[in-house]
C-alpha positions as CSV (number, residue, x, y, z in Angstrom):
1,X,-49.2,-34.7,43.3
2,X,-50.0,-38.1,40.9
3,X,-49.9,-35.2,37.9
4,X,-46.5,-33.8,39.1
5,X,-45.1,-37.8,39.8
6,X,-46.5,-38.6,36.3
7,X,-44.7,-35.7,34.6
8,X,-41.6,-36.5,36.3
9,X,-41.6,-39.7,35.4
10,X,-42.0,-38.7,31.7
11,X,-39.3,-35.8,32.3
12,X,-36.6,-38.7,33.6
13,X,-37.2,-41.4,30.9
14,X,-36.7,-38.9,28.2
15,X,-32.9,-38.9,28.8
16,X,-32.4,-35.4,27.7
17,X,-33.7,-31.8,28.1
18,X,-34.3,-31.3,24.6
19,X,-36.3,-34.5,24.0
20,X,-38.5,-33.9,27.3
21,X,-39.4,-30.4,26.0
22,X,-40.1,-31.9,22.0
23,X,-42.1,-34.4,23.6
24,X,-44.2,-32.4,25.7
25,X,-45.2,-30.2,23.6
26,X,-46.3,-32.8,20.7
27,X,-48.2,-34.5,23.5
28,X,-49.8,-31.2,24.1
29,X,-50.4,-29.7,20.4
30,X,-51.9,-33.7,19.8
31,X,-54.2,-33.5,22.9
32,X,-51.9,-36.8,24.3
33,X,-52.8,-36.5,28.1
34,X,-54.3,-33.8,30.1
35,X,-52.8,-30.1,29.1
36,X,-52.1,-29.7,32.4
37,X,-49.3,-32.3,32.4
38,X,-47.8,-31.8,29.2
39,X,-46.8,-28.4,30.5
40,X,-45.8,-29.5,33.9
41,X,-43.6,-31.9,31.9
42,X,-42.3,-29.1,29.8
43,X,-41.2,-27.4,32.7
44,X,-39.5,-29.8,34.3
45,X,-37.6,-30.8,31.2
46,X,-34.3,-29.6,32.8
47,X,-34.1,-32.5,35.3
48,X,-34.0,-34.6,32.1
49,X,-29.9,-33.8,32.7
50,X,-29.9,-36.2,34.9
51,X,-27.3,-38.8,33.0
52,X,-24.6,-36.3,33.1
53,X,-24.2,-36.9,36.5
54,X,-23.1,-40.4,36.5
55,X,-20.8,-39.5,33.1
56,X,-19.2,-36.9,34.7
57,X,-18.1,-38.8,37.8
58,X,-16.8,-41.3,35.9
59,X,-14.6,-38.7,33.9
60,X,-13.7,-37.4,37.2
61,X,-12.6,-40.4,38.5
62,X,-10.7,-41.3,35.0
63,X,-9.1,-45.0,35.8
64,X,-7.0,-44.1,32.9
65,X,-5.9,-40.6,33.4
66,X,-2.2,-41.7,33.6
67,X,-2.3,-44.3,30.7
68,X,-2.0,-42.2,27.8
69,X,-1.8,-38.2,27.2
70,X,-2.5,-36.0,24.3
71,X,0.4,-33.8,25.1
72,X,2.5,-37.2,24.8
73,X,1.0,-38.6,21.3
74,X,1.6,-35.1,19.9
75,X,4.3,-33.2,21.7
76,X,3.7,-30.2,23.5
77,X,5.5,-28.1,20.7
78,X,2.3,-29.3,18.5
79,X,0.0,-26.3,17.3
80,X,-3.0,-28.1,18.3
81,X,-1.8,-28.7,21.9
82,X,-0.7,-25.3,22.0
83,X,-3.9,-24.2,21.0
84,X,-5.9,-26.0,23.4
85,X,-3.8,-24.7,26.5
86,X,-4.3,-21.2,25.0
87,X,-7.2,-19.3,27.1
88,X,-6.9,-15.8,24.8
89,X,-10.1,-14.5,24.0
90,X,-9.9,-14.9,20.3
91,X,-9.2,-18.5,21.1
92,X,-12.5,-18.7,23.1
93,X,-14.3,-16.9,20.4
94,X,-13.1,-19.5,18.0
95,X,-13.9,-22.7,20.2
96,X,-17.2,-21.4,21.0
97,X,-18.0,-21.1,17.0
98,X,-16.6,-24.6,16.3
99,X,-18.6,-26.2,19.5
100,X,-21.8,-23.8,18.3
101,X,-21.6,-25.4,14.9
102,X,-20.7,-29.0,16.0
103,X,-23.8,-28.8,18.1
104,X,-26.0,-27.5,15.7
105,X,-25.1,-30.4,13.4
106,X,-24.9,-33.9,15.7
107,X,-27.3,-32.2,18.2
108,X,-25.8,-34.8,20.7
109,X,-24.6,-32.3,23.8
110,X,-24.0,-35.3,26.0
111,X,-21.0,-36.3,24.1
112,X,-19.3,-32.8,23.3
113,X,-19.7,-32.1,27.2
114,X,-18.4,-35.3,28.1
115,X,-15.3,-34.6,25.7
116,X,-14.7,-31.3,27.1
117,X,-14.9,-32.1,30.4
118,X,-12.7,-35.3,30.0
119,X,-9.9,-33.0,28.2
120,X,-10.1,-30.7,30.7
121,X,-9.9,-33.2,33.6
122,X,-6.6,-34.6,32.2
123,X,-5.0,-30.9,32.0
124,X,-5.1,-30.7,28.1
125,X,-7.7,-28.3,27.9
126,X,-7.3,-24.5,29.0
127,X,-10.5,-23.7,31.5
128,X,-11.3,-20.5,29.2
129,X,-11.8,-22.9,26.2
130,X,-13.7,-25.7,28.4
131,X,-16.2,-23.0,29.6
132,X,-16.8,-20.7,26.2
133,X,-17.3,-24.5,24.5
134,X,-19.9,-25.7,27.7
135,X,-21.9,-22.1,26.6
136,X,-21.4,-22.7,23.3
137,X,-23.2,-26.0,23.5
138,X,-26.3,-25.0,25.1
139,X,-26.7,-21.8,23.2
140,X,-26.5,-23.9,20.0
141,X,-29.1,-26.3,21.1
142,X,-31.4,-23.5,22.6
143,X,-30.9,-21.8,19.3
144,X,-31.7,-24.1,16.9
145,X,-34.9,-25.5,19.2
146,X,-36.0,-21.7,19.0
147,X,-36.3,-21.6,15.4
148,X,-39.0,-24.6,15.8
149,X,-41.3,-22.2,16.6
150,X,-41.5,-21.0,12.9
151,X,-43.7,-24.2,12.2
152,X,-46.1,-23.8,15.1
153,X,-49.2,-22.0,15.4
154,X,-51.4,-20.4,17.8
155,X,-51.4,-21.3,21.4
156,X,-48.4,-23.6,20.9
157,X,-46.6,-21.4,19.1
158,X,-47.0,-18.7,22.2
159,X,-46.2,-21.5,24.5
160,X,-42.7,-22.5,22.8
161,X,-41.6,-19.2,22.2
162,X,-42.4,-18.3,25.7
163,X,-40.1,-21.5,27.0
164,X,-37.0,-20.8,24.6
165,X,-36.6,-17.1,25.4
166,X,-37.0,-18.1,29.1
167,X,-34.2,-20.5,28.7
168,X,-32.3,-17.9,26.9
169,X,-32.5,-15.5,29.4
170,X,-31.5,-17.9,32.1
171,X,-28.1,-19.0,29.6
172,X,-27.0,-15.4,29.7
173,X,-27.2,-15.0,33.0
174,X,-25.1,-17.7,33.8
175,X,-22.9,-17.1,31.0
176,X,-22.2,-13.6,32.3
177,X,-21.9,-14.8,35.8
178,X,-19.5,-18.1,34.9
179,X,-17.1,-15.5,32.7
180,X,-17.0,-12.9,35.5
181,X,-16.1,-15.2,38.3
182,X,-13.8,-17.0,35.9
183,X,-11.8,-13.8,35.4
184,X,-11.7,-13.2,39.3
185,X,-10.7,-16.5,40.0
186,X,-7.7,-16.5,37.3
187,X,-6.5,-12.9,38.2
188,X,-6.8,-13.8,42.0
189,X,-4.8,-17.5,41.5
190,X,-7.9,-19.2,43.4
191,X,-8.0,-22.5,41.2
192,X,-6.6,-25.0,43.4
193,X,-6.7,-28.6,41.8
194,X,-6.3,-30.5,45.5
195,X,-9.6,-28.7,47.0
196,X,-13.0,-27.9,45.6
197,X,-11.7,-24.9,43.5
198,X,-10.7,-26.6,40.7
199,X,-11.2,-25.8,37.0
200,X,-13.3,-29.4,36.8
201,X,-16.0,-28.5,39.8
202,X,-16.0,-24.7,38.3
203,X,-17.3,-25.8,34.9
204,X,-19.7,-28.5,36.6
205,X,-20.9,-25.9,38.6
206,X,-21.4,-23.9,35.8
207,X,-23.3,-26.4,34.1
208,X,-25.1,-26.7,37.2
209,X,-26.3,-23.1,37.6
210,X,-27.9,-23.1,33.9
211,X,-29.9,-26.2,34.7
212,X,-31.1,-25.0,37.9
213,X,-32.1,-21.3,36.4
214,X,-33.6,-22.8,33.8
215,X,-35.3,-25.0,35.6
216,X,-36.5,-22.3,37.8
217,X,-37.4,-19.8,35.2
218,X,-39.5,-22.8,33.2
219,X,-41.2,-23.7,36.5
220,X,-42.0,-19.9,37.3
221,X,-44.0,-19.2,34.4
222,X,-45.5,-22.5,34.3
223,X,-47.0,-21.9,37.9
224,X,-48.7,-18.6,36.6
225,X,-49.4,-20.1,33.1
226,X,-51.8,-22.9,34.4
227,X,-53.8,-20.3,36.7
228,X,-54.4,-18.2,33.5
229,X,-58.1,-18.8,32.7
230,X,-59.1,-19.7,28.6
231,X,-60.7,-17.3,27.0
232,X,-63.7,-19.4,26.0
233,X,-64.5,-17.3,22.3
234,X,-60.7,-18.4,21.6
235,X,-60.3,-20.9,19.1
236,X,-56.7,-22.3,18.7
237,X,-55.1,-24.1,15.9
238,X,-53.9,-27.3,17.4
239,X,-51.4,-30.5,15.4
240,X,-49.1,-27.7,14.4
241,X,-46.0,-29.6,15.6
242,X,-46.5,-32.5,13.0
243,X,-43.2,-31.6,11.1
244,X,-41.3,-31.9,14.0
245,X,-42.1,-35.6,13.8
246,X,-40.0,-36.2,10.6
247,X,-37.1,-33.7,12.3
248,X,-36.8,-35.2,15.9
249,X,-36.4,-38.8,17.6
250,X,-39.1,-39.6,19.8
251,X,-40.2,-42.5,22.0
252,X,-41.8,-45.6,20.5
253,X,-44.4,-45.2,22.9
254,X,-45.1,-41.7,21.8
255,X,-44.9,-43.0,18.3
256,X,-47.6,-45.3,19.1
257,X,-49.8,-43.0,21.1
258,X,-49.1,-40.2,18.1
259,X,-50.3,-42.7,15.3
260,X,-53.8,-43.9,17.3
261,X,-54.5,-40.2,18.2
262,X,-53.8,-38.8,14.7
263,X,-56.1,-41.5,13.5
264,X,-59.1,-40.3,15.6
265,X,-59.0,-36.8,15.2
266,X,-58.3,-36.8,11.5
267,X,-61.6,-39.4,11.1
268,X,-63.7,-36.6,13.6
269,X,-62.3,-33.7,11.6
270,X,-63.1,-34.7,8.4
271,X,-66.6,-35.5,9.5
272,X,-66.9,-32.4,11.3
273,X,-65.8,-30.7,8.1
274,X,-68.7,-32.5,6.4
275,X,-71.0,-31.5,8.9
276,X,-70.0,-28.0,8.9
277,X,-70.8,-27.5,4.9
278,X,-74.5,-29.0,5.7
279,X,-74.8,-26.1,8.4
280,X,-73.8,-23.7,6.3
281,X,-75.9,-24.5,3.7
282,X,-78.6,-24.2,6.0
283,X,-77.5,-20.9,7.8
284,X,-75.4,-19.0,5.4
285,X,-74.4,-16.8,8.2
286,X,-71.7,-18.9,10.1
287,X,-69.7,-18.1,6.9
288,X,-68.1,-15.4,9.1
289,X,-66.9,-17.7,11.8
290,X,-63.5,-18.8,11.4
291,X,-64.6,-22.8,12.1
292,X,-63.7,-23.7,8.8
293,X,-60.6,-22.6,8.3
294,X,-59.3,-24.3,11.6
295,X,-61.1,-27.3,10.4
296,X,-59.1,-27.5,7.1
297,X,-55.6,-26.2,8.9
298,X,-55.8,-28.8,11.4
299,X,-56.5,-31.5,8.7
300,X,-53.5,-30.5,6.8
301,X,-51.7,-30.8,9.7
302,X,-52.9,-34.1,10.9
303,X,-52.3,-35.6,7.1
304,X,-48.4,-34.4,7.3
305,X,-48.1,-36.1,10.6
306,X,-50.0,-39.5,9.2
307,X,-47.6,-39.5,6.6
308,X,-44.4,-38.8,9.2
309,X,-45.0,-41.7,11.4
């Protein structure tokens, strides 16, 4: 229970699932805290999306809703306004592509989600376009995080690819469900802004479902993964996520922990490398073991990480 509470604290302090996922795997790869605790944080990372709750509540009860309007500013005949209120399939595809690219570039899903919900709540964005935008934002985040596995190695790579695949499966399930439900609701004219079945609530439920299923899939995987016995003869390569430190903003506390850990491990690895060379001279048969190669690879990763901080 203590480990779970510690993991949850790390998740909530990350303030975003993306940051929690990256920091959890960095700590696992650089052997900071227990591996079990870091894997728990990895599995619980969707809970780090809690800042969305107050943000969406603020947008829903928008006190300035009647003070200005995009339609009043640009006029109803404006091409942009007409585009935003047109939910045809081709517009959905275009909107999906636009938000996919924007999220890939700025990598801040909260800003984009807030913008989508803001204009939807004002009745200035079609629900089909809003749904396409939300799906694009999450798919874009999942896409660029998935490709981080290219830089990782060994067990770390397997873990990252697995959790990325599980999140993509959750996204696919929610995307199919949301689009199917949206068509059914629209065809039967079930949207009623005066009751619970409003467009804003529909989109909020879509976001909630994605996080729920993503959390469920990761938690189930984590439960079984933690029960798995590691092969004693397996010699995994660590520290391969060194380049992530340059690419993403991490907390100052983690930066400090990484710096201290890198210094310690680099010193140990260099000493072990010298010792292994001496042992190899005494016992030439040690050449067939992969220890030397693993040491050299990890030293190179540690040096990259040291230069990145």
